[in-house]
A tleap script that builds the chain and sets N, CA, C and O, in Angstrom:
source leaprc.protein.ff14SB
mol = sequence {
  NMET ILE GLU LYS ALA LYS LYS LEU ALA SER
  GLN GLU PHE SER ARG LEU SER GLY ARG GLU
  ILE LYS ALA GLU ASP CYS PHE VAL VAL TRP
  PHE SER LYS THR LEU GLN ASN TRP LYS ALA
  LEU VAL GLY THR ASN GLN ILE LYS PHE ASP
  GLU LYS CYS GLY ASP TYR ALA GLU VAL THR
  HIE ASN GLY ASP LYS ALA GLU THR TYR VAL
  ASP VAL TYR ALA LYS VAL SER ASN ARG ALA
  ILE LYS CASP
}
set mol.1.N position { 25.701 107.203 79.621 }
set mol.1.CA position { 25.671 107.627 78.242 }
set mol.1.C position { 26.671 108.747 77.986 }
set mol.1.O position { 27.391 108.717 76.988 }
set mol.2.N position { 26.722 109.726 78.867 }
set mol.2.CA position { 27.661 110.832 78.690 }
set mol.2.C position { 29.094 110.335 78.824 }
set mol.2.O position { 29.963 110.730 78.046 }
set mol.3.N position { 29.345 109.477 79.797 }
set mol.3.CA position { 30.701 108.936 79.954 }
set mol.3.C position { 31.083 108.059 78.758 }
set mol.3.O position { 32.234 108.072 78.322 }
set mol.4.N position { 30.122 107.301 78.229 }
set mol.4.CA position { 30.389 106.488 77.041 }
set mol.4.C position { 30.722 107.385 75.856 }
set mol.4.O position { 31.632 107.081 75.084 }
set mol.5.N position { 30.000 108.476 75.706 }
set mol.5.CA position { 30.260 109.411 74.608 }
set mol.5.C position { 31.667 109.996 74.726 }
set mol.5.O position { 32.385 110.078 73.729 }
set mol.6.N position { 32.066 110.401 75.924 }
set mol.6.CA position { 33.413 110.955 76.120 }
set mol.6.C position { 34.481 109.904 75.856 }
set mol.6.O position { 35.518 110.209 75.266 }
set mol.7.N position { 34.241 108.674 76.285 }
set mol.7.CA position { 35.198 107.587 76.062 }
set mol.7.C position { 35.365 107.294 74.569 }
set mol.7.O position { 36.489 107.187 74.078 }
set mol.8.N position { 34.249 107.166 73.849 }
set mol.8.CA position { 34.326 106.881 72.417 }
set mol.8.C position { 34.967 108.031 71.648 }
set mol.8.O position { 35.758 107.798 70.733 }
set mol.9.N position { 34.634 109.268 72.010 }
set mol.9.CA position { 35.239 110.424 71.357 }
set mol.9.C position { 36.747 110.452 71.624 }
set mol.9.O position { 37.531 110.711 70.711 }
set mol.10.N position { 37.154 110.189 72.863 }
set mol.10.CA position { 38.585 110.208 73.188 }
set mol.10.C position { 39.336 109.120 72.425 }
set mol.10.O position { 40.481 109.326 72.021 }
set mol.11.N position { 38.706 107.972 72.225 }
set mol.11.CA position { 39.337 106.905 71.442 }
set mol.11.C position { 39.554 107.344 69.996 }
set mol.11.O position { 40.605 107.070 69.416 }
set mol.12.N position { 38.576 108.020 69.417 }
set mol.12.CA position { 38.714 108.507 68.036 }
set mol.12.C position { 39.745 109.620 67.951 }
set mol.12.O position { 40.558 109.643 67.026 }
set mol.13.N position { 39.720 110.548 68.911 }
set mol.13.CA position { 40.722 111.613 68.934 }
set mol.13.C position { 42.126 111.010 69.041 }
set mol.13.O position { 43.052 111.467 68.371 }
set mol.14.N position { 42.281 109.987 69.882 }
set mol.14.CA position { 43.576 109.319 70.050 }
set mol.14.C position { 44.003 108.629 68.762 }
set mol.14.O position { 45.156 108.742 68.347 }
set mol.15.N position { 43.089 107.924 68.137 }
set mol.15.CA position { 43.405 107.211 66.895 }
set mol.15.C position { 43.842 108.181 65.799 }
set mol.15.O position { 44.804 107.924 65.074 }
set mol.16.N position { 43.133 109.283 65.690 }
set mol.16.CA position { 43.417 110.241 64.617 }
set mol.16.C position { 44.663 111.089 64.876 }
set mol.16.O position { 45.360 111.470 63.935 }
set mol.17.N position { 44.943 111.384 66.138 }
set mol.17.CA position { 46.095 112.230 66.472 }
set mol.17.C position { 47.377 111.427 66.665 }
set mol.17.O position { 48.474 111.980 66.594 }
set mol.18.N position { 47.243 110.122 66.908 }
set mol.18.CA position { 48.410 109.291 67.128 }
set mol.18.C position { 48.984 109.388 68.532 }
set mol.18.O position { 50.100 108.932 68.779 }
set mol.19.N position { 48.241 109.969 69.443 }
set mol.19.CA position { 48.677 110.043 70.845 }
set mol.19.C position { 47.476 109.880 71.765 }
set mol.19.O position { 46.330 109.996 71.331 }
set mol.20.N position { 47.742 109.613 73.020 }
set mol.20.CA position { 46.644 109.328 73.941 }
set mol.20.C position { 45.908 110.598 74.355 }
set mol.20.O position { 46.511 111.566 74.818 }
set mol.21.N position { 44.616 110.568 74.181 }
set mol.21.CA position { 43.729 111.609 74.695 }
set mol.21.C position { 42.685 110.891 75.539 }
set mol.21.O position { 41.923 110.066 75.034 }
set mol.22.N position { 42.660 111.206 76.801 }
set mol.22.CA position { 41.799 110.505 77.752 }
set mol.22.C position { 40.382 111.076 77.755 }
set mol.22.O position { 40.146 112.208 77.331 }
set mol.23.N position { 39.455 110.269 78.241 }
set mol.23.CA position { 38.052 110.702 78.342 }
set mol.23.C position { 37.933 111.943 79.217 }
set mol.23.O position { 37.090 112.803 78.963 }
set mol.24.N position { 38.765 112.039 80.235 }
set mol.24.CA position { 38.690 113.218 81.116 }
set mol.24.C position { 39.246 114.477 80.451 }
set mol.24.O position { 39.087 115.577 80.978 }
set mol.25.N position { 39.901 114.320 79.290 }
set mol.25.CA position { 40.354 115.462 78.490 }
set mol.25.C position { 39.248 115.978 77.569 }
set mol.25.O position { 39.450 116.945 76.834 }
set mol.26.N position { 38.084 115.335 77.609 }
set mol.26.CA position { 36.964 115.684 76.727 }
set mol.26.C position { 35.835 116.311 77.542 }
set mol.26.O position { 35.703 116.069 78.742 }
set mol.27.N position { 35.036 117.112 76.870 }
set mol.27.CA position { 33.884 117.742 77.526 }
set mol.27.C position { 32.674 117.650 76.602 }
set mol.27.O position { 32.807 117.696 75.379 }
set mol.28.N position { 31.504 117.522 77.198 }
set mol.28.CA position { 30.262 117.427 76.438 }
set mol.28.C position { 29.674 118.828 76.308 }
set mol.28.O position { 29.436 119.512 77.303 }
set mol.29.N position { 29.446 119.238 75.070 }
set mol.29.CA position { 28.871 120.544 74.776 }
set mol.29.C position { 27.352 120.469 74.781 }
set mol.29.O position { 26.678 121.398 75.224 }
set mol.30.N position { 26.821 119.361 74.287 }
set mol.30.CA position { 25.376 119.197 74.150 }
set mol.30.C position { 25.047 117.707 74.207 }
set mol.30.O position { 25.817 116.880 73.716 }
set mol.31.N position { 23.904 117.363 74.806 }
set mol.31.CA position { 23.465 115.971 74.890 }
set mol.31.C position { 21.941 115.939 74.778 }
set mol.31.O position { 21.247 116.791 75.334 }
set mol.32.N position { 21.432 114.941 74.049 }
set mol.32.CA position { 19.989 114.755 73.944 }
set mol.32.C position { 19.676 113.264 73.853 }
set mol.32.O position { 20.395 112.508 73.200 }
set mol.33.N position { 18.598 112.852 74.514 }
set mol.33.CA position { 18.155 111.463 74.461 }
set mol.33.C position { 16.669 111.447 74.134 }
set mol.33.O position { 15.874 112.150 74.757 }
set mol.34.N position { 16.306 110.635 73.148 }
set mol.34.CA position { 14.909 110.440 72.784 }
set mol.34.C position { 14.673 108.938 72.637 }
set mol.34.O position { 15.283 108.279 71.796 }
set mol.35.N position { 13.784 108.416 73.464 }
set mol.35.CA position { 13.501 106.978 73.500 }
set mol.35.C position { 14.802 106.202 73.669 }
set mol.35.O position { 15.515 106.429 74.646 }
set mol.36.N position { 15.138 105.297 72.755 }
set mol.36.CA position { 16.342 104.472 72.896 }
set mol.36.C position { 17.555 105.086 72.200 }
set mol.36.O position { 18.619 104.466 72.172 }
set mol.37.N position { 17.422 106.283 71.641 }
set mol.37.CA position { 18.495 106.920 70.896 }
set mol.37.C position { 19.055 108.114 71.667 }
set mol.37.O position { 18.342 108.749 72.443 }
set mol.38.N position { 20.335 108.415 71.448 }
set mol.38.CA position { 20.920 109.609 72.055 }
set mol.38.C position { 22.041 110.149 71.176 }
set mol.38.O position { 22.585 109.449 70.322 }
set mol.39.N position { 22.366 111.415 71.411 }
set mol.39.CA position { 23.436 112.082 70.672 }
set mol.39.C position { 24.165 113.016 71.623 }
set mol.39.O position { 23.549 113.682 72.455 }
set mol.40.N position { 25.497 113.057 71.487 }
set mol.40.CA position { 26.320 113.960 72.282 }
set mol.40.C position { 27.311 114.662 71.361 }
set mol.40.O position { 27.866 114.050 70.448 }
set mol.41.N position { 27.523 115.933 71.605 }
set mol.41.CA position { 28.549 116.702 70.915 }
set mol.41.C position { 29.686 116.883 71.909 }
set mol.41.O position { 29.508 117.474 72.974 }
set mol.42.N position { 30.864 116.364 71.545 }
set mol.42.CA position { 31.995 116.275 72.462 }
set mol.42.C position { 33.186 117.014 71.878 }
set mol.42.O position { 33.486 116.883 70.691 }
set mol.43.N position { 33.867 117.793 72.717 }
set mol.43.CA position { 35.058 118.513 72.286 }
set mol.43.C position { 36.242 118.193 73.173 }
set mol.43.O position { 36.092 117.582 74.231 }
set mol.44.N position { 37.426 118.611 72.734 }
set mol.44.CA position { 38.634 118.487 73.535 }
set mol.44.C position { 39.542 119.674 73.243 }
set mol.44.O position { 39.546 120.206 72.133 }
set mol.45.N position { 40.308 120.082 74.247 }
set mol.45.CA position { 41.301 121.145 74.072 }
set mol.45.C position { 42.696 120.565 73.879 }
set mol.45.O position { 43.674 121.310 73.825 }
set mol.46.N position { 42.795 119.245 73.776 }
set mol.46.CA position { 44.097 118.586 73.665 }
set mol.46.C position { 44.631 118.544 72.234 }
set mol.46.O position { 45.803 118.237 72.021 }
set mol.47.N position { 43.785 118.848 71.260 }
set mol.47.CA position { 44.206 118.866 69.863 }
set mol.47.C position { 44.617 120.290 69.509 }
set mol.47.O position { 43.857 121.234 69.726 }
set mol.48.N position { 45.810 120.440 68.968 }
set mol.48.CA position { 46.281 121.762 68.573 }
set mol.48.C position { 45.682 122.155 67.222 }
set mol.48.O position { 45.343 121.293 66.410 }
set mol.49.N position { 45.558 123.447 66.993 }
set mol.49.CA position { 44.909 123.963 65.787 }
set mol.49.C position { 45.578 123.473 64.512 }
set mol.49.O position { 44.899 123.244 63.511 }
set mol.50.N position { 46.914 123.307 64.529 }
set mol.50.CA position { 47.638 122.929 63.311 }
set mol.50.C position { 47.694 121.414 63.078 }
set mol.50.O position { 48.255 120.968 62.077 }
set mol.51.N position { 47.115 120.614 63.995 }
set mol.51.CA position { 47.078 119.169 63.776 }
set mol.51.C position { 46.030 118.835 62.719 }
set mol.51.O position { 45.029 119.539 62.577 }
set mol.52.N position { 46.267 117.770 61.991 }
set mol.52.CA position { 45.385 117.420 60.879 }
set mol.52.C position { 44.152 116.625 61.311 }
set mol.52.O position { 43.336 116.254 60.467 }
set mol.53.N position { 44.005 116.363 62.584 }
set mol.53.CA position { 42.812 115.648 63.044 }
set mol.53.C position { 41.850 116.650 63.683 }
set mol.53.O position { 42.240 117.769 64.016 }
set mol.54.N position { 40.613 116.249 63.850 }
set mol.54.CA position { 39.606 117.137 64.399 }
set mol.54.C position { 39.637 117.215 65.912 }
set mol.54.O position { 40.285 116.405 66.574 }
set mol.55.N position { 38.934 118.192 66.451 }
set mol.55.CA position { 38.861 118.381 67.897 }
set mol.55.C position { 37.422 118.402 68.403 }
set mol.55.O position { 37.157 118.804 69.536 }
set mol.56.N position { 36.498 117.964 67.554 }
set mol.56.CA position { 35.078 118.022 67.868 }
set mol.56.C position { 34.413 116.759 67.333 }
set mol.56.O position { 34.587 116.425 66.161 }
set mol.57.N position { 33.661 116.057 68.161 }
set mol.57.CA position { 33.047 114.791 67.742 }
set mol.57.C position { 31.540 114.812 67.972 }
set mol.57.O position { 31.041 115.387 68.939 }
set mol.58.N position { 30.846 114.173 67.060 }
set mol.58.CA position { 29.406 113.950 67.181 }
set mol.58.C position { 29.238 112.453 67.419 }
set mol.58.O position { 29.562 111.640 66.554 }
set mol.59.N position { 28.732 112.096 68.589 }
set mol.59.CA position { 28.563 110.689 68.961 }
set mol.59.C position { 27.062 110.394 68.970 }
set mol.59.O position { 26.308 110.992 69.737 }
set mol.60.N position { 26.640 109.467 68.111 }
set mol.60.CA position { 25.220 109.152 67.945 }
set mol.60.C position { 24.979 107.681 68.243 }
set mol.60.O position { 25.627 106.813 67.659 }
set mol.61.N position { 24.054 107.398 69.143 }
set mol.61.CA position { 23.711 106.014 69.471 }
set mol.61.C position { 22.355 105.674 68.855 }
set mol.61.O position { 21.357 106.351 69.104 }
set mol.62.N position { 22.337 104.615 68.049 }
set mol.62.CA position { 21.110 104.095 67.445 }
set mol.62.C position { 20.677 102.896 68.282 }
set mol.62.O position { 21.237 101.807 68.154 }
set mol.63.N position { 19.686 103.100 69.130 }
set mol.63.CA position { 19.217 102.046 70.021 }
set mol.63.C position { 18.555 100.885 69.304 }
set mol.63.O position { 18.585 99.759 69.802 }
set mol.64.N position { 17.958 101.130 68.143 }
set mol.64.CA position { 17.320 100.057 67.383 }
set mol.64.C position { 18.341 99.044 66.877 }
set mol.64.O position { 18.072 97.843 66.854 }
set mol.65.N position { 19.512 99.528 66.471 }
set mol.65.CA position { 20.553 98.645 65.931 }
set mol.65.C position { 21.644 98.333 66.950 }
set mol.65.O position { 22.556 97.559 66.662 }
set mol.66.N position { 21.557 98.929 68.137 }
set mol.66.CA position { 22.592 98.776 69.174 }
set mol.66.C position { 23.968 99.128 68.599 }
set mol.66.O position { 24.936 98.386 68.764 }
set mol.67.N position { 24.030 100.283 67.918 }
set mol.67.CA position { 25.267 100.770 67.315 }
set mol.67.C position { 25.482 102.225 67.725 }
set mol.67.O position { 24.528 102.977 67.926 }
set mol.68.N position { 26.752 102.602 67.844 }
set mol.68.CA position { 27.105 103.980 68.133 }
set mol.68.C position { 28.076 104.459 67.068 }
set mol.68.O position { 29.032 103.759 66.732 }
set mol.69.N position { 27.835 105.640 66.541 }
set mol.69.CA position { 28.646 106.211 65.468 }
set mol.69.C position { 29.398 107.425 65.996 }
set mol.69.O position { 28.856 108.203 66.781 }
set mol.70.N position { 30.638 107.585 65.570 }
set mol.70.CA position { 31.446 108.732 65.971 }
set mol.70.C position { 31.937 109.443 64.720 }
set mol.70.O position { 32.671 108.869 63.915 }
set mol.71.N position { 31.529 110.687 64.564 }
set mol.71.CA position { 31.990 111.540 63.471 }
set mol.71.C position { 32.870 112.626 64.078 }
set mol.71.O position { 32.477 113.268 65.051 }
set mol.72.N position { 34.062 112.838 63.510 }
set mol.72.CA position { 34.996 113.832 64.031 }
set mol.72.C position { 35.146 114.963 63.027 }
set mol.72.O position { 35.269 114.742 61.823 }
set mol.73.N position { 35.132 116.177 63.553 }
set mol.73.CA position { 35.208 117.383 62.728 }
set mol.73.C position { 36.332 118.293 63.243 }
set mol.73.O position { 36.738 118.207 64.402 }
set mol.74.N position { 36.816 119.151 62.367 }
set mol.74.CA position { 37.800 120.164 62.742 }
set mol.74.C position { 37.182 121.545 62.555 }
set mol.74.O position { 36.403 121.764 61.627 }
set mol.75.N position { 37.530 122.469 63.434 }
set mol.75.CA position { 37.048 123.829 63.291 }
set mol.75.C position { 37.737 124.458 62.079 }
set mol.75.O position { 38.964 124.468 61.988 }
set mol.76.N position { 36.961 124.966 61.181 }
set mol.76.CA position { 37.505 125.570 59.967 }
set mol.76.C position { 37.541 127.085 60.090 }
set mol.76.O position { 38.435 127.739 59.553 }
set mol.77.N position { 36.568 127.636 60.798 }
set mol.77.CA position { 36.472 129.081 60.897 }
set mol.77.C position { 35.859 129.477 62.228 }
set mol.77.O position { 35.029 128.755 62.779 }
set mol.78.N position { 36.267 130.619 62.738 }
set mol.78.CA position { 35.673 131.216 63.930 }
set mol.78.C position { 35.673 132.716 63.696 }
set mol.78.O position { 36.691 133.379 63.895 }
set mol.79.N position { 34.541 133.252 63.275 }
set mol.79.CA position { 34.446 134.647 62.870 }
set mol.79.C position { 33.389 135.348 63.693 }
set mol.79.O position { 32.278 134.842 63.848 }
set mol.80.N position { 33.726 136.501 64.218 }
set mol.80.CA position { 32.760 137.320 64.952 }
set mol.80.C position { 32.025 138.217 63.961 }
set mol.80.O position { 32.641 138.849 63.102 }
set mol.81.N position { 30.716 138.263 64.089 }
set mol.81.CA position { 29.889 139.099 63.221 }
set mol.81.C position { 29.131 140.081 64.103 }
set mol.81.O position { 28.371 139.672 64.981 }
set mol.82.N position { 29.331 141.349 63.878 }
set mol.82.CA position { 28.679 142.399 64.678 }
set mol.82.C position { 27.183 142.456 64.365 }
set mol.82.O position { 26.767 142.264 63.222 }
set mol.83.N position { 26.394 142.720 65.387 }
set mol.83.CA position { 24.948 142.896 65.211 }
set mol.83.C position { 24.656 144.225 64.544 }
set mol.83.O position { 23.494 144.556 64.310 }
savepdb mol mol.pdb
quit
């Protein structure tokens, strides 16, 4: 499941960036499985900040429908807030 998530995310990153990004260029930040469903949050460092495609993917598997969805996001902000 984790390898499938990295593979699907890398395919979307490649499609959106127009260049090859391999599954081994991706890392899983978070993974959860409940019954026949699972979700993985996958990132890559291969996408540069100024590229118009995202560098973060949410991969969701719906076991009831035997479908997997890939949503790609871009970091918009990274702000430190003092306690």
